[in-house]
C-alpha positions in Angstrom: 128.0 86.7 109.6 128.2 82.9 109.1 125.4 83.1 106.5 127.3 85.7 104.5 130.5 83.8 104.6 128.7 80.6 103.5 127.0 82.5 100.7 130.2 84.0 99.3 132.0 80.7 99.5 129.2 78.9 97.7 129.6 81.3 94.8 133.1 80.0 94.2 132.1 76.3 94.0 131.4 76.2 90.2 134.7 77.8 89.6 136.6 75.3 91.8 134.8 72.4 90.2 135.8 73.7 86.7 139.4 74.1 87.8 139.4 70.5 89.0 137.7 69.1 85.9 140.2 70.8 83.7 143.1 69.3 85.7 144.6 72.6 86.7 144.3 71.9 90.4 144.2 68.7 92.4 141.6 67.8 95.1 143.9 68.6 98.0 144.7 72.0 96.4 141.0 72.8 96.0 140.5 72.0 99.7 143.4 74.3 100.7 142.0 77.1 98.5 138.6 76.7 100.2 140.1 76.8 103.6 142.1 79.9 102.9 139.0 81.7 101.5 136.9 80.7 104.5 139.6 82.2 106.8 139.8 85.4 104.8 136.0 85.8 104.6 135.7 85.4 108.4 138.4 88.0 108.9 136.8 90.7 106.6 133.3 90.0 107.9 134.3 90.4 111.6 133.9 93.6 113.5 137.7 93.8 114.1 138.5 93.7 110.4 141.1 96.1 109.0 141.9 97.3 105.4 145.0 95.1 105.3 142.7 92.0 105.7 141.1 92.9 102.4 144.5 93.6 100.9 145.9 90.2 102.0 142.8 88.5 100.6 143.2 90.2 97.3 146.9 89.3 97.2 146.1 85.6 97.8 143.6 85.7 94.9 146.0 87.5 92.6 148.7 84.9 93.3 146.2 82.1 92.8 145.1 83.6 89.4 148.8 83.9 88.3 149.3 80.2 89.2 146.2 79.2 87.2 147.4 81.1 84.2 150.8 79.6 84.3 149.5 76.1 84.5 146.9 76.8 81.8 149.6 78.1 79.5 151.9 75.2 80.1 149.3 72.4 79.8 147.5 74.0 76.9 150.7 73.8 74.8 150.9 70.1 75.1 147.1 69.7 74.6 146.2 67.9 77.8 143.4 70.3 78.9 140.2 71.6 77.4 140.9 75.1 76.1 137.2 75.9 75.6 136.3 79.1 77.5 134.7 78.4 80.9 133.9 80.0 84.2 137.3 79.6 85.7 138.8 81.7 82.9 137.3 84.9 84.3 136.0 84.0 87.8 139.4 84.8 89.4 139.5 88.3 88.0 135.9 88.9 88.9 136.5 87.7 92.5 139.5 90.1 93.0 137.4 93.0 91.7 134.6 92.0 94.1 137.0 92.0 97.0 138.2 95.5 96.2 134.7 96.6 95.7 133.7 95.4 99.2 136.9 96.9 100.7 136.2 100.4 99.3 132.6 100.3 100.5 133.7 99.2 103.9 136.6 101.7 104.1 135.8 104.5 101.7 138.5 106.8 103.2 141.4 104.4 102.7 143.2 105.7 99.6 145.5 102.7 99.4 142.5 100.4 98.7 141.2 102.7 96.0 144.7 102.9 94.4 145.1 99.1 94.4 141.6 98.7 93.0 142.3 101.1 90.1 145.7 99.6 89.5 144.2 96.1 89.2 141.3 97.2 87.0 143.7 99.1 84.6 146.0 96.1 84.4 143.1 94.0 83.2 141.6 96.6 80.8 138.3 96.7 82.6 137.3 100.1 81.3 133.7 100.2 82.6 135.0 99.1 86.1 137.6 101.9 86.0 135.0 104.5 85.2 132.7 103.2 87.9 135.5 103.3 90.5 136.6 106.8 89.5 133.0 108.0 89.7 132.5 106.6 93.2 135.9 107.9 94.4 135.2 111.4 93.2 131.8 111.4 94.7 133.0 110.2 98.1 136.2 112.3 98.1 135.6 115.5 96.0 138.4 117.3 97.9 141.0 114.7 97.0 143.2 116.5 94.4 145.1 113.4 93.6 141.9 111.6 92.6 140.9 114.3 90.2 144.4 114.4 88.6 144.5 110.6 88.3 141.1 110.5 86.6 141.9 113.3 84.2 145.3 111.8 83.3 143.7 108.4 82.6 141.1 110.0 80.4 143.6 112.0 78.4 146.7 109.8 78.3 145.0 106.3 78.1 141.7 107.0 76.4 142.9 110.0 74.3 139.7 111.8 75.4 140.6 115.5 75.8 137.0 116.6 76.2 136.5 114.2 79.1 139.7 115.3 80.7 138.8 118.9 80.4 135.4 118.3 82.0 137.1 116.5 84.9 139.5 119.4 85.5 136.7 121.9 85.4 134.6 119.9 87.8 137.5 119.5 90.1 138.3 123.2 90.1 134.7 124.1 90.9 135.0 122.1 94.1 138.6 122.9 94.8 139.3 126.5 93.5 142.1 127.0 96.0 144.2 124.1 94.7 147.2 125.6 92.8 148.3 122.1 91.7 145.0 121.5 90.0 145.1 124.8 88.2 148.6 124.2 87.0 147.8 120.7 85.9 144.8 122.0 83.9 146.9 124.6 82.2 149.6 122.1 81.4 146.9 119.7 80.0 145.7 122.5 77.6 149.2 123.3 76.4 150.0 119.6 75.9 146.8 119.2 73.9 147.6 122.1 71.6 151.2 120.9 71.3 150.2 117.4 70.3 147.6 118.7 67.9 150.1 121.0 66.1 152.6 118.1 66.0 150.0 115.8 64.5 149.2 118.3 61.7 152.9 118.7 61.0 153.4 115.0 60.7 150.3 114.5 58.5 151.0 117.6 56.4 147.6 119.1 57.1 147.8 122.7 55.9 144.4 123.9 54.7 141.2 124.0 56.8 139.5 121.6 54.4 142.3 119.0 54.8 142.1 119.4 58.6 138.3 119.1 58.6 138.4 115.9 56.4 141.1 114.3 58.6 139.2 115.2 61.8 136.0 113.7 60.3 137.9 110.6 59.3 139.4 110.2 62.7 136.0 110.6 64.4 134.7 107.7 62.3 137.7 105.5 63.1 137.4 106.2 66.8 133.7 105.4 66.7 134.3 102.2 64.8 137.1 101.1 67.1 134.8 101.7 70.2 131.9 99.8 68.5 134.2 96.9 67.5 135.8 96.6 71.0 132.6 96.9 73.0 131.4 93.5 74.4 127.7 93.5 75.3 125.9 95.6 77.8 126.1 95.8 81.6 126.5 92.3 82.9 127.3 90.7 86.3 130.5 89.2 84.9 133.5 91.4 85.1 134.8 89.5 82.1 132.3 91.5 80.0 133.9 94.7 81.1 137.2 93.9 79.4 137.5 96.0 76.3 140.7 95.6 74.3 142.2 98.4 72.2 142.7 97.8 68.5 145.4 95.2 68.0 147.6 97.1 65.6 150.5 99.0 67.1 149.9 101.9 64.8 146.4 102.6 66.2 147.6 102.2 69.7 150.3 104.8 69.1 147.9 107.1 67.4 145.3 107.0 70.3 148.1 107.4 72.9 149.8 110.4 71.4 147.2 112.3 69.4 144.2 114.3 70.7 140.7 113.5 69.4 139.1 115.4 66.6 137.8 118.8 67.6 136.2 121.0 64.9 136.9 124.1 67.1 140.6 123.6 66.5 140.6 124.2 62.8 142.8 126.9 61.3 146.4 127.8 62.4 147.9 129.6 65.4 147.7 132.9 63.5 144.0 132.7 62.9 142.8 130.6 65.8 143.6 132.0 69.3 143.0 128.6 70.9 146.0 127.2 68.9 148.2 129.8 70.4 147.5 128.6 73.9 144.9 131.2 74.9 142.8 128.6 76.7 145.8 128.1 79.1 146.1 131.9 79.5 142.4 132.0 80.4 143.2 129.3 83.1 145.9 131.6 84.4 143.5 134.6 84.5 141.0 132.6 86.5 143.6 131.0 88.7 145.2 134.1 90.2 142.0 135.6 91.8 140.9 132.1 92.9 144.2 131.4 94.7 144.2 134.9 96.2 140.7 134.5 97.5 141.7 131.3 99.3 144.2 133.2 101.5 142.9 133.7 105.0 141.7 137.3 105.5 144.1 138.1 108.4 146.9 135.9 107.3 150.4 137.1 108.5 152.2 134.3 106.7 151.5 135.1 103.1 150.0 138.1 101.3 148.2 138.4 98.0 151.1 139.9 96.1 153.6 137.3 97.1 151.1 134.5 96.3 150.5 136.1 92.9 154.2 136.0 92.0 154.4 132.4 93.3 151.7 131.5 90.8 153.4 133.4 88.0 156.7 131.6 88.6 154.9 128.2 88.4 153.2 129.2 85.1 156.3 130.6 83.6 158.3 127.5 84.5 155.5 125.3 82.9 155.5 127.4 79.7 159.3 126.8 79.5 158.6 123.1 78.8 156.7 123.7 75.5 159.4 124.6 73.0 157.1 124.0 69.9 154.6 126.6 71.0 154.8 130.4 70.7 156.1 130.9 74.2 156.7 134.7 73.7 152.9 135.1 73.3 152.3 133.2 76.5 155.0 135.1 78.4 153.8 138.5 77.3 150.3 137.8 78.5 151.5 137.1 82.0 153.9 140.0 81.9 151.1 142.4 80.8 149.1 141.1 83.8 151.9 141.9 86.2 152.6 145.3 84.6 148.9 146.2 85.0 148.5 145.0 88.6 152.0 145.3 90.1 153.9 147.9 87.9 156.2 149.0 90.7 157.2 145.6 92.0 160.8 144.9 91.3 159.9 141.3 90.5 157.8 142.5 87.6 160.8 144.4 86.3 163.0 141.4 86.7 160.7 139.2 84.7 160.5 141.7 81.9 164.3 142.1 81.9 165.0 138.4 81.8 162.4 137.4 79.2 164.9 137.7 76.2 167.3 135.3 77.9 164.8 133.1 79.7 165.4 129.9 77.6 168.8 130.8 76.2 171.8 128.5 76.8 175.5 129.4 76.9 176.0 127.6 73.6 173.3 129.6 71.7 174.7 131.7 68.8 172.4 134.5 69.8 173.6 134.7 73.3 175.5 138.0 72.9 172.6 139.7 71.1 170.0 138.6 73.7 172.2 139.5 76.6 172.6 142.9 75.2 168.8 143.3 74.9 168.4 142.2 78.5 171.1 144.6 79.8 169.5 147.4 77.9 166.2 146.7 79.6 167.9 146.5 83.0 169.6 149.9 82.4 166.2 151.4 81.5 164.5 150.1 84.5 167.3 151.0 86.9 167.4 154.6 85.5 163.8 155.1 86.4 164.3 154.1 90.1 165.0 156.9 92.5 165.6 154.9 95.7 169.2 153.6 96.0 168.1 150.6 97.9 165.7 149.6 95.2 168.5 150.0 92.6 170.8 147.8 94.6 168.0 145.2 95.0 167.2 145.1 91.3 170.9 144.9 90.5 171.4 141.9 92.9 168.3 140.2 91.4 169.6 140.5 87.9 173.1 139.5 88.7 172.0 136.5 90.6 169.8 135.5 87.6 172.8 135.8 85.2 175.1 133.8 87.6 172.6 131.0 88.2 171.6 130.7 84.6 175.0 131.0 82.9 178.0 130.9 85.3 176.7 128.1 87.5 176.3 125.6 84.6 179.0 123.2 83.5 178.5 123.2 79.8 181.7 122.4 77.8 181.8 124.2 74.5 184.2 126.1 72.2 184.7 129.6 73.4 183.6 128.8 77.0 186.3 131.1 78.5 185.2 134.0 76.2 181.6 133.5 77.4 182.7 133.6 81.0 184.7 136.7 80.4 181.7 138.4 78.6 179.3 137.5 81.4 181.7 138.7 84.2 182.1 142.0 82.3 178.3 142.4 82.0 177.9 141.7 85.7 180.6 144.3 86.5 178.9 146.8 84.2 175.5 146.2 85.9 177.0 146.9 89.3 178.7 150.1 88.4 175.9 151.7 86.4 
């Protein structure tokens, strides 16, 4: 153990000498730093080491690096230090990365260590390190749903790489087909991708397929150029070489953050290209339901397949509600058709169909009366087909509760509010007496 400690400490000697020669730290401070590092190295190398020992070590180095940067910034302004790049400029970050690397190898099951490692790498823009960490984490913990979600979110939100995010979701689902959270996140990603793509075309005024194709080709070239310009060397032992900065202009940053990458399969418009209507997310729904049902224990007395299906449906419908710029009716009807094909006699299927016209309607909507009438007509039609009195009462209570929760429990203040309350109460009374 002593040999390892000595070896790691010797690696920091050039860095400390550089700090001293630049005048950033005095001799007694260098001695104190060496003592603290020696103490930490003995702790993490010992048999009784704990994850918090690595965390404390990393915290010390982070604070030391912050102090170095503050002194460097202050002294460089008055021109009393040499600003030529040297080993101390990147050695601190490299050391912190190395501490986290050793920590995750020593305690691969500690999620807090992985989280801190990723957070520090992201804050320093170490893209290659981030990819390496995610790769190791997903290999060691393939059943960790949060890890898959974090990796996919980073790929899509930060790197604007929809293809990479899609691959991560699909790999995660192959290993965790029973995870409803992963299915929902994948579907939401696909809808978000389409929503941003359509918004981008609207902003840029892209109408014809030729215009879309030209813009996509241009964007691919810009992205390839930005990656080539920002790449610094090949694999190197210095973590400093892993730092890749995004283009400096705010316009490019905004574009990469909000807009999906070019995809020639997304040409056309929602009327001619099913993918632009959200059919990929609907395919995710079609695959999700059987996968979730299959994960239910065979002799489970807590939940059955039918109840679980409606739970999944509720989650998907609530998610679709969030995308106002998409054709939500197309998405709703696909899910409704699935329910009508598989559970035509379930009252929950009837309720979903009845409430579709008013699903996203507010009290202040000018079409409220018209859409309420359509929903009531559907309710009357469904209720008239029922022969069992108990089922009629159940459907009535379900619909009345929906109206009450959606319209009468809100506190919107608008002109004609009393008239709306009167209208809704009259509709509820009518529904109970039919």
